[in-house]
N, C-alpha and C positions, 0 to 999 in steps of 0.2 A: 530429364534433369538438365539444367543449363550449366554450361562450362564457361571458362574465361572470367569476364568481369561483367557485372551488371550495375545498372544505375540505382542509386538510393533516391527514391522518389518522394517528394513531399506529399504528393496526393497518390492514393492507391490506384493503379491502372493507368496513370498519366505517363505516356511515352516521352513527353517533353519535359526536361528538367535541366537546371543548371548546376544541380547538386554533384559533388565529385563521385566518381565511380568507386565501387567497393570490391576489393579483391575477392576472388572465389574462395581463397583460403579463409578469409574473414567469414564468409557465409558458412563454411564447413565448421569453423570454430564455434559459431553461435549455435548451429544446430547440434553439434556434439555436446555442448553444454546442456542443451535441453534434454537430449536423449540420455545423458548420464545422470540426470536428476533421480534420486532414489524413488520417486513416485511415478516416473514416466510409464514404466511397464504396468503399473497398477492402474493407470488412467486410460491407457489405450490398448485395445485388444483386436481391432479390425474395424471395418465399416461396410455396412450394407448400402450406404448412400440412400437410405430410405427417407431422410429428411425430417423424421419425427422430432429430432432435437431442435431443428430450426423452426418447425411449425409451433412448438410449445414455448419458444424463447421470447420473453418480454422484449429484450433489447432488439431482436431481429425485427420487431414491429415498428421500431422508431429510428433505427440506425442502419448504416450500411455494414451489417454484421450478420454472420451465419455461423453457428456452432459446427454445422456439417462441414463448412469450408475449412475451419481450423483443423478438424480431425483428417479430412482429406489431404490437406497440405503436409501434415506430419506423417500420416500413414504412407503417402507416396514419396516422402522425403524431398518435397519441392523446396529446395533451399532458398531460392529467390522469393517464392510466395510466402514462406515462413518469415523471412527477413522483412518483407513489405508489411505483413500483417502486424509485425511487432512494432511498427512505426505509427499505427493508428488503430487498427480494428480491435486488437486484444483489449484496448482500454474501454471499449463499449460494453463489455460483459458486466453484468450486475452481480455475478457470483451467487445467484440463486440456486444453482445446481438443479434445476428443473430438467435440464438436458440429461443429466446423470440418472435421474429417477426414471426417465422414459426410454433411454436407449436399449434396444434389445441386445446389443453386444456388451452392455454394461460399461461402455465407455464413459468418460467424464470430461466433456469438452471444457467445462468450467475449471476443472482441475488442471487440464493442460494449459489453459489460459494463465492460470496462476503461476505455473512453472515458467511459462514464456515471459511473464511480467518480471519474475525474479531474475531471469537471464538478461532481460532488457536493462534492469537496474545494474546488474553486475558489469555490463559493457558500457554503462554510461550513456545509453541512447538518448537523444534529444526528447523523444516522446515520453520517456520516463520522467525526465527533468520537468517537462511542461506540465504533466499530469499531477506530479507530486508537489510542485512549487506552492500552490494555494494551501497545502497542509503544513507548511513549515512552521507557522505560528502555533498550530495545534500540537505539533511535535515538541516544539520548544517548551510549551506549557506542560505537557505530560512529563517531560524529563525533569523539568525544574521544580514542579510541584506534585507530580504523581497523579494529576487530575486534568481533565479536559475542561471542565466547567466549574463555575463558582457561583454561589448565591448572589453576590454583589454584581454579577454581570446582568441580572434581570432588573432593568430600570424602565420607567415610563418612556424615556426617550428611545430606548432600543426597540420598544414594541408599540408604536403609535397606532397600529391597526387592531389593537385589542378592544377598543371601544369601552363599553361599560365595565369589562373585566379587568380594566387597568387599576381598579380599586384594590385588587389582590396584590398588585405590585407594591402598593403603598403599605402593606402589612409590615409590622416590626419584625423583619426577618432575624435580626440579631437576637431578639428575645425568643422568637419561636424556635430558632436553631438550638438555643440552649436548653430548650424543653425536650429535645430529642434524647432518649436514654443512653445512646451511644456517645461517649465522651469525645471520640475522634471527629464527630460531626459538629462540635461546638465552635464552628468557624464560619466566617463569611468570605474569606479569601479563596478558599478551595471547597470542593464538594465534601472532602473530609481531609483530615490531617494524615499524612503518610509518615510512618516511622522512618527515622533517618537510616537505620540499619537496613530496612526494606529498600530504600532508595539505592544505597550503596550496593546491595546484592543484585538489584536489577541492572545496574550499570555493568556489573561484572558479567551477567548473562549476555547483555547486548554486545559486550566486547568479545566474549568467547564464541559466540554464535555468528560473528561477522556482520552483525547489524550496523555497527558504527563504520566499518569499512565500506559498506554499501552507501551509507549516508554521505561519507566523504566523496564518493564517486559522483553522487547525484548533486550535492550542494555543499561545496567546500567551506563556504562562509558560515553556514548553519552548523557544520560540523565543528568548526573552531569555537563558536559560541557554546555549543553543547559540551564540548571538551572542557571548557572553562568552568561551566556549571557543575560538571561532574567532579572536577578537582576541588572546587570549593566545598561540595558536599562531603567528599572523602576527607578533607582536612578537618571539617566539623566533627565528623564521626571519630577520627583518630584523636582529637582533643578531648572529646567525651569519654573515650576509652581511658585515656590517660588520667582524667579526673576520677574515674572509677577505681583506679588502682592506687591513688593516693590515700 
């Protein structure tokens, strides 16, 4: 186990870097947050170093990633190695859990990666910010509408490679949607209409479980926008409640 300070490298295994050093206490803090996770002992039981997990891992065939390496780093408490892996390698995992299904020790490298990702977000690591940034638009749409997709997103211009099938896009979707038996799907702006009370309840869950705190750590600007949307929805709900009481 390495002591003192270690370099925070932008490329795994690269001994040359201008990045500032990271205090050993910081490495310990990150590792302790991983080990303190409620699922940690459930996901890690030991390691035979047999390599079955890596041999069956789809990501290992295409990226510089090995489930066995993740398990070994955690099992041997290699603080520097764990910290380095959290800056690149853990984001290559596809979360398919093939590793967990094959491991003779019943380890779950995929589950361990999920824990490491949560801790990376908690500590505001740049790798987490870079990976999650492209999803900010999706997150905002989910929070503001309760949906990721909407029928009016399907246009000929958006799918030029559909060829002859583009005729299906020209179908009168606004009429077809109204023919769906479920009333909440009679809309074009979202996949379905989300009840205002449901939205407010979801906001409360995200607040109480710390999701919004994590969002503020990763993207403060998006957090501010999301907070404004949530406040507006709550105001609308409170106004509706007052109307019902009159």
